[in-house]
C-alpha positions in Angstrom: -153.5 -6.6 34.7 -156.8 -6.6 32.6 -156.6 -6.9 28.9 -159.0 -5.0 26.6 -160.7 -7.2 23.9 -163.1 -6.1 21.2 -166.5 -7.8 21.5 -166.0 -9.5 18.1 -162.8 -11.2 19.4 -164.3 -12.4 22.7 -164.1 -16.2 23.0 -165.7 -18.8 25.2 -163.4 -19.4 28.2 -162.4 -15.8 28.8 -162.9 -14.4 32.3 -164.6 -11.0 32.0 -164.2 -8.4 34.7 -165.4 -5.2 33.0 -167.4 -4.1 29.9 -167.3 -0.9 27.8 -169.9 0.6 25.6 -170.1 4.0 23.9 -171.4 5.5 27.1 -169.1 4.2 29.8 -166.8 1.5 31.1 -168.3 -0.4 34.0 -167.6 -3.4 36.2 -169.5 -6.6 35.5 -172.2 -7.2 38.1 -171.2 -10.8 38.1 -167.6 -11.2 36.8 -166.9 -14.7 35.5 -166.1 -17.1 32.7 -167.9 -17.0 29.4 -169.1 -20.5 28.8 -171.8 -20.0 26.1 -172.0 -18.2 22.8 -175.3 -16.7 23.9 -173.5 -14.7 26.6 -171.3 -13.0 24.0 -174.4 -12.4 21.8 -176.3 -10.8 24.8 -173.3 -8.5 25.5 -173.2 -7.4 21.9 -177.0 -6.8 21.8 -176.6 -4.5 24.9 -174.2 -2.3 23.0 -171.0 -3.6 24.6 -168.0 -2.8 22.3 -165.1 -4.1 24.5 -164.6 -6.3 27.5 -161.7 -6.4 29.9 -160.5 -9.9 30.7 -158.3 -11.4 33.4 -155.9 -13.5 31.4 -154.6 -15.2 34.5 -157.9 -16.9 34.8 -157.3 -19.7 32.4 -160.0 -22.3 32.9 -163.3 -22.1 31.1 -165.3 -23.5 34.1 -164.1 -23.2 37.7 -166.9 -25.5 38.9 -165.7 -28.5 36.9 -161.9 -27.8 36.9 -159.9 -30.6 38.4 -157.2 -29.5 40.9 -155.1 -31.7 43.1 -156.1 -31.4 46.8 -153.8 -28.9 48.5 -151.8 -30.0 51.5 -151.3 -27.3 54.1 -148.0 -26.4 55.7 -149.2 -27.9 59.0 -151.4 -30.6 57.6 -151.9 -34.0 59.2 -151.7 -35.6 55.7 -147.9 -35.5 55.4 -146.2 -38.7 56.4 -149.5 -40.4 57.2 -150.3 -43.5 55.0 -154.0 -43.4 55.9 -154.4 -39.8 54.9 -152.2 -40.3 51.9 -154.4 -43.1 50.6 -157.5 -41.0 51.3 -156.0 -38.0 49.4 -155.3 -40.3 46.5 -158.9 -41.5 46.4 -160.3 -37.9 46.7 -158.1 -36.7 43.9 -159.0 -39.7 41.7 -162.7 -39.0 42.4 -162.3 -35.3 41.5 -160.5 -36.1 38.3 -163.0 -38.6 37.1 -166.0 -36.4 38.1 -164.4 -33.4 36.4 -164.1 -35.4 33.2 -167.7 -36.6 33.5 -169.1 -33.0 34.0 -167.0 -31.7 31.1 -168.3 -34.4 28.8 -171.9 -33.5 29.7 -171.2 -29.8 29.2 -169.6 -30.5 25.8 -172.4 -32.9 24.8 -170.1 -35.8 24.5 -171.1 -39.4 25.2 -170.8 -40.2 28.9 -169.0 -43.4 30.0 -170.3 -44.6 33.4 -167.8 -47.4 33.8 -165.0 -45.2 35.3 -167.5 -43.7 37.7 -168.5 -47.2 38.8 -164.8 -48.0 39.6 -164.4 -44.8 41.5 -167.6 -45.6 43.5 -166.2 -49.0 44.3 -163.0 -47.4 45.6 -165.1 -44.9 47.7 -166.9 -47.8 49.4 -163.6 -49.6 50.1 -162.0 -46.5 51.6 -165.0 -45.7 53.8 -164.6 -49.2 55.3 -160.9 -49.1 55.5 -160.1 -45.4 56.4 -163.4 -43.6 57.1 -162.0 -40.8 59.2 -159.2 -40.0 56.8 -161.6 -39.9 53.8 -163.9 -37.5 55.6 -161.0 -35.3 56.7 -159.6 -35.0 53.2 -163.1 -34.5 51.6 -163.5 -31.5 53.9 -160.7 -29.6 52.1 -162.8 -27.6 49.7 -162.6 -24.8 47.2 -165.5 -22.4 47.0 -165.0 -22.0 43.3 -165.3 -25.8 42.7 -168.6 -26.2 44.6 -170.4 -28.4 42.0 -167.6 -30.9 41.7 -166.8 -31.1 45.4 -170.5 -31.1 46.5 -171.2 -34.1 44.2 -168.2 -35.9 45.5 -169.0 -35.2 49.2 -172.6 -36.3 48.7 -171.2 -39.6 47.5 -168.9 -40.0 50.5 -171.7 -39.1 53.0 -174.2 -41.4 51.3 -171.8 -44.3 51.6 -171.0 -43.5 55.2 -174.7 -43.2 56.1 -175.5 -46.4 54.2 -172.8 -48.3 56.0 -174.2 -47.0 59.3 -177.7 -48.3 58.2 -176.0 -51.7 57.4 -177.0 -51.6 53.7 -175.3 -54.2 51.6 -172.1 -53.5 49.6 -173.8 -53.4 46.2 -176.2 -50.8 47.4 -173.4 -48.7 48.9 -171.6 -48.7 45.5 -174.8 -47.7 43.7 -175.3 -44.9 46.3 -171.8 -43.7 45.6 -172.5 -43.6 41.8 -175.8 -41.7 42.6 -174.0 -39.2 44.7 -171.4 -38.4 42.0 -174.1 -37.8 39.3 -176.9 -36.5 41.4 -176.5 -32.8 40.4 -175.3 -33.4 36.9 -178.0 -31.2 35.4 -176.6 -28.1 37.1 -173.8 -28.0 34.5 -176.5 -27.0 32.0 -178.0 -24.2 34.2 -177.1 -20.7 33.1 -173.9 -19.4 34.7 -175.5 -16.2 36.0 -178.1 -18.2 37.8 -175.9 -21.0 39.1 -173.3 -18.6 40.5 -175.5 -15.7 41.5 -174.3 -14.2 44.9 -177.7 -12.8 45.8 -181.2 -14.1 46.1 -182.7 -15.6 43.0 -185.7 -14.1 41.3 -188.8 -16.2 40.8 -187.8 -16.8 37.2 -184.2 -17.7 38.1 -185.4 -20.1 40.8 -187.6 -21.9 38.3 -184.6 -22.1 36.0 -182.5 -23.5 38.8 -185.1 -26.1 39.6 -184.9 -27.2 35.9 -181.5 -28.8 36.7 -183.6 -31.9 37.7 -185.3 -31.9 34.3 -182.1 -31.3 32.5 -180.5 -34.2 34.4 -182.9 -36.8 33.0 -181.7 -37.1 29.4 -178.1 -37.2 30.6 -178.9 -40.0 33.1 -181.0 -41.9 30.5 -178.0 -41.8 28.1 -175.8 -43.6 30.7 -175.8 -47.2 29.7 -175.9 -49.5 32.8 -176.6 -46.7 35.3 -178.3 -48.5 38.2 -181.9 -47.5 39.0 -180.9 -46.8 42.6 -178.2 -44.4 41.5 -180.7 -42.6 39.3 -183.2 -42.4 42.2 -180.6 -40.5 44.2 -180.6 -37.8 41.5 -184.3 -37.8 40.8 -185.4 -37.7 44.4 -183.0 -35.5 46.3 -185.3 -32.4 46.1 -188.5 -34.2 46.9 -190.3 -33.7 50.2 -192.3 -36.1 52.3 -195.4 -33.7 52.2 -195.4 -33.8 48.4 -194.2 -30.2 47.9 -190.8 -31.1 46.5 -189.8 -31.5 42.8 -189.6 -32.6 40.1 -192.4 -35.2 40.6 -194.0 -34.1 43.9 -193.5 -37.5 45.5 -195.4 -37.9 48.8 -195.1 -40.1 51.8 -194.1 -43.7 51.0 -193.6 -42.7 47.3 -190.3 -41.3 48.6 -188.1 -44.3 49.1 -185.4 -44.9 51.8 -182.8 -44.0 49.2 -184.7 -40.8 48.3 -185.0 -39.8 51.9 -181.3 -40.4 52.5 -180.4 -38.3 49.5 -182.5 -35.3 50.7 -180.8 -35.3 54.1 -177.3 -35.7 52.7 -177.7 -33.1 49.9 -179.0 -30.5 52.4 -176.3 -31.2 55.0 -173.4 -30.8 52.6 -175.0 -27.7 51.0 -175.4 -26.0 54.4 -171.9 -26.8 55.6 -170.2 -25.6 52.4 -169.1 -22.0 51.7 -170.7 -20.5 48.6 -170.4 -17.2 46.8 -173.7 -16.1 48.4 -173.3 -17.5 51.9 -170.8 -18.6 54.6 -170.5 -22.2 55.7 -172.5 -23.3 58.7 -171.1 -25.5 61.4 -172.5 -29.0 61.5 -174.5 -28.2 64.7 -176.0 -25.1 63.0 -176.9 -27.2 60.0 -178.5 -29.9 62.2 -180.7 -27.2 63.9 -182.0 -26.1 60.5 -182.6 -29.6 59.3 -184.5 -30.6 62.4 -186.8 -27.6 61.6 -187.5 -29.3 58.2 -189.0 -32.3 59.9 -191.5 -34.0 59.6 -192.9 -32.3 56.5 -189.7 -32.1 54.4 -187.2 -34.6 55.9 -187.8 -38.0 57.6 -187.4 -37.3 61.4 -186.2 -40.8 62.4 -183.8 -41.0 59.5 -182.4 -37.6 60.3 -181.7 -38.6 63.9 -179.8 -41.6 62.6 -177.8 -39.4 60.2 -176.8 -37.1 63.1 -175.7 -40.1 65.1 -173.8 -41.4 62.1 -172.0 -38.1 61.4 -171.6 -37.2 65.0 -172.1 -33.9 66.9 -168.6 -32.8 66.0 -167.7 -34.6 62.7 -164.2 -35.2 61.4 -162.7 -31.9 60.1 -165.2 -29.6 61.9 -164.0 -26.6 63.9 -164.5 -26.6 67.7 -163.6 -24.5 70.7 -162.6 -26.0 74.0 -163.3 -24.8 77.5 -159.8 -23.4 77.7 -160.3 -21.1 74.7 -158.2 -23.2 72.3 -159.6 -23.9 68.9 -158.9 -26.6 66.4 -160.2 -29.3 64.1 -161.7 -32.7 65.1 -159.4 -35.3 63.6 -160.6 -38.6 65.2 -163.9 -39.6 66.7 -164.4 -41.6 69.9 -167.1 -44.2 69.0 -168.0 -44.7 72.6 -168.6 -41.0 73.3 -169.2 -38.6 70.4 -168.6 -35.6 72.8 -164.9 -36.6 73.4 -163.1 -36.8 70.1 -159.4 -36.2 69.5 -158.9 -32.5 68.5 -156.0 -30.9 66.6 -155.5 -27.6 68.4 -153.6 -24.6 66.9 -155.6 -21.4 67.5 -156.6 -19.3 70.5 -160.1 -17.7 70.5 -159.1 -15.4 73.3 -156.0 -13.9 71.7 -157.1 -14.5 68.1 -153.7 -15.9 67.2 -152.2 -19.1 66.1 -150.4 -21.4 68.5 -148.2 -24.5 68.3 -150.0 -27.5 67.1 -151.2 -29.9 69.9 -153.3 -33.0 69.7 -155.7 -33.6 72.6 -157.7 -36.8 73.2 -160.6 -35.5 75.2 -161.5 -38.9 76.6 -158.2 -38.7 78.4 -158.7 -35.0 79.5 -161.8 -34.8 81.7 -160.7 -31.2 82.6 -161.5 -30.1 79.1 -164.7 -30.2 77.0 -166.0 -28.8 73.7 -168.1 -25.7 74.4 -169.2 -25.0 70.8 -168.8 -25.7 67.1 -167.5 -22.9 65.0 -166.6 -22.0 61.4 -163.6 -20.2 60.0 -165.9 -17.5 58.7 -167.1 -16.7 62.2 -163.5 -16.5 63.4 -162.6 -14.5 60.4 -159.6 -16.6 59.7 -158.4 -19.5 57.5 -157.3 -22.9 58.7 -156.3 -24.2 55.3 -152.7 -24.7 56.3 -153.8 -27.1 59.1 -156.1 -29.3 57.1 
């Protein structure tokens, strides 16, 4: 039930669905939370007399709202110590990152020390229970993209850095960098950040400003390692010099910068957004290969693909018998034969009893393609 509120009584944090002027009552083109006074002022200047709010929407910012990771009815997490420990890490990371982003949004002093502790825990967990961490981090909410994208970039950077045999201190600084790399986006206008359609030229320029907006925030973080700052500063640069904000070219873009470009794009492509469905990892890799060698480092991208795997943990796959499920464990000796948690039939478009298949022990079966829930027009949340 929508509640009618006079424009003079509208407050930051309300979720506006419809507006009413002297002429008519209409739906908002982009319903959402009011986060800034200027949004209210703009509505008033346009002649809006009343707004209709959804009072059940209680948070002022979905992107930075902490929520405990949901466990599905048929989840592999229950009763599994490895998954339980990974879930605890993911929730701890979300909670700390949510506080960090809210502090930035509210212009409060930012304390980097708790982020450093979370980053150390991320590295420890990638070493101890990599598969479980990547599985849990794949449980995402579209409405919490900024928070979960930052967290997943941290996980992927550490995983990639470990694959490249970087030292532990570097891995911890990579994790910090991943967590703060998009911090400037919290200062981007809501209607641009969450626009479902294509951005105009002006809106795209404003979106790119998140890099510039990040710098004062990063500079205010006492003891933020330079490597961590480089992750944020360089993740939109391109090898050919056509990136931003500094137009770095060739060797000016460091290994850390090149890694950050790859990881940021991969996670963005494989995440569902308000304006696009998620791509499967294989679809994302095809696009990313097309960005070499001018945008991305070709050799480094090949190493990332080997690190992540053709069918990463948590990805949706279809087997030769028509059964569909989620990859739950990799086979390090053969990336084409992971263990798969099956529960769906592509042929009958129906759910089936859960079954775990180790493909290295089943030569009669093979993966025929990677899929997404969007392509299947279904939801696998209860099985993650």
